[in-house]
N, C-alpha and C positions, 0 to 999 in steps of 0.2 A: 353534300357528302360525295356524290358520284364525281363531281367536277374535281374535288380535291384528290380523289383516288386516281383520276386520269392524269393529273399533274404529277403526282408521286410516281406513278407507273412510268411516265415519260422520263423522269429524272433517273429512275433506276435503269431503264433501258439505255440511256445515254452513258451511264457509268459502266454498264456491261459492254457496250461497244468500245469504250476506251480500254477496258481490260483485255478484250479480244485483240484489239489492234496492237497493244503493247506486247503481246505474245509473239509477234513476228520475230523470226530468228534465222540465223544461218544454220543449215543442216549439213553436217560433215559425217560421212559414213564411218563406222567403227568396225574393226576387224576382230574376229574371234581368235585368229591364229589357227594353225593347223591342229586338228583334234579328231577324235573318234566319236562317231554317233553312239550315244548311250541308248536313246529311245527315239523312234520315229513312228508317229501315228498319223494316219491319213483318213479324212472324211470324204468318201466318194460322192456324197451329195453336194457339199459346199466346195469341194476341191481345195480344201485347206489342209496343210500339213503342220504337225506340231512336233518340234524337235528339241531334244535335250542332249547336250554333249556329255560324254562320260566324265565323271568326277566333278561336274559343275551343276549348281542348282538353277542356273539361268535357262530360261525357256525362250524358244523362238517360234515365230509364226511364218509360214510360207504359203502364199496364195499361188498354188501350183500352176494354174492356167495363165498367169501373167508372165511366166518365165519363157524364155526362148533358149533351147527347145522346152516345151512344156514338161513339167515333172509329172510322171505317171504314178504317183503314190508310192507304195512300198515296192513296186516293180522297179523304180528308179533308185530310191534311197532305202537302205537297210541298216539295221544295227551293225556296229563295229566297222562301218565304212569310214576311211579317213576323209575329212572334208575341211574346207575353210569357208567361213561365212563373212559377208559384209552386211551390216544391219543399221537401221536407224536408231540411234540412242535416244532420240526425242519422242519416239512413238511406241507405245505399248498397248496391247489388247489383253483384256482379262479372259483367260481360257480355263476350262474345266472339262477335261476329256479322260475317258477311261477305256483301256483296251480289254478285249475279251480275256486275255491272259492275266489281267489284274493290274497292268501298268496304269498309273493314275498321274496325269499331269495337270496341275492347277496352279494358277498364279498369273502375274503379268508376263506377257511374251513380247519380245522385240520383233519388229517387222524386218524380215530378211529381204535384201534387194539384189544380192548376188551370191552364188554358191559355186564352189570349185570342188570337184572330186579328184582325189589323188589315189595312186596305187601304193602298194606297200613300200616302194622305194622312194616315195615322195614326188613322183612325176605326175604332172597334170593329166588326168584321163578325160575329163569333160568339164565344161563351164556352162553355167546357167545364169542368165542375166534377165532381170525384170524389166518391164517397160520403163519404170522410173529410172533405173540405173542406165539404160540405154540412152535415155533423153538427157540425163544429167549425171555423167559418170564421176564428176569431181564434186558432187554435192550441189546444193542449190539454196537460194534464199526463200524461205517460206513467208510470204507476205500475207498477213491476216488483216491488214488495214481495209481492204475492200469490204470484207464481212463486217469488221468493226465499224467502219464508216457508215455502212447501210443501217446497222442497228442504231448508231448514234443519231442518224438523220430521222429515223422513225421515232426515236425518243424525243427529239426536239419538236417534231410535228405534234406529238401527243401533249407535251408539256406546254407548248405555245397555245395549242387549241384549248386545252383546259384552262390556262391562264386567261385567255380572252373571254372564255365563257364565264369565268368567275367575275371578271371586270364588268361584263355586260349585265350580269345578274345584280351586282351591287349598284350599278348605275340606275337600273330600273327600280330597285328598291328605294334608292334615295329620291328619285323623281316622284314615285308614288307617295312617299312620306311628305315631300314638300307640298304636293297637291292637297293632301289630306289636312295638313296644318293650315294652309291658306283657306281651305273651306271652313275649318273650325273657327278661324278668326273672323271671317266675313259673315258667318251665319251663326253668331252666338245666341241669337234669340229671334223671335218673329218680328217682322217690321210692324210698327204701330202706325195705323192710318189716322190722320187728323179727323177729329169728330166733326160731323157736319154742323154748320151754324144753324141755330134755331131762329126762325122768323115768326113773329107774331102776326096774325092776320090784321091787316089795316082796315079801319072803318072809314068808309067814305063820308066825308062831310059835305056840306052844301057846296055846290059847284062855285068855283071862283074864290073860295075862302082860303084855299091853300092849306087847310087844316087836315090833319089826318083823322080827326074825329075822336082823338083820345083826350079825355079830360084830365086836367092837372089834378093832383090830389087835393082834396078839400079838407079843411079843418077849421078850428075856431080862429077867428081873426082877432088880433090884438090891436086895439086902437089906443094910441097915445094922445096926449094933449097936443092940440095943434099949436103951432108957433105962430 
């Protein structure tokens, strides 16, 4: 049973690796357009910021220390500031945060890779760029095949190992059955030994007679007429 489970687990891991690999895709950043911050909450322990634009239910996640220059929580970003965001449309993080004043942001949040601050006249005041954006400002191809291939290889090893173990187990079982059958055919019953020949003791006759000393059976003699 254990060997079957190993084979099945290996096949499932191979399937998982294929699914992961097929998720490889081209990442193109998306812009929120210029808008006003409705709510901005910051966690000083994790250095994560949670942003919602005014008039929109969409939530955004900012990893503040990954930006250049670093975002200093609510000292940098405040409600009603005009901003423009670039974010990854393929990646969301589930958030559930609440401010002391009662603001509650919960739901999937897109990862922001670049942020621009504007003044009231629409002029750029400051730009913040994440390490990912600085490395790939035009987007990038996210290749998941290395991870998927690693999972697939692990699954193949498990499946093949389990299969070989099953084959060896069956081979040993057949070999043992053949030996048992052969033993039953050759040992159907105890071997019968030939009975030893019985010899009667010989009586010694007179020397030189060549007789054994045994007398022929005697009985009445029948005499017929002589011719």
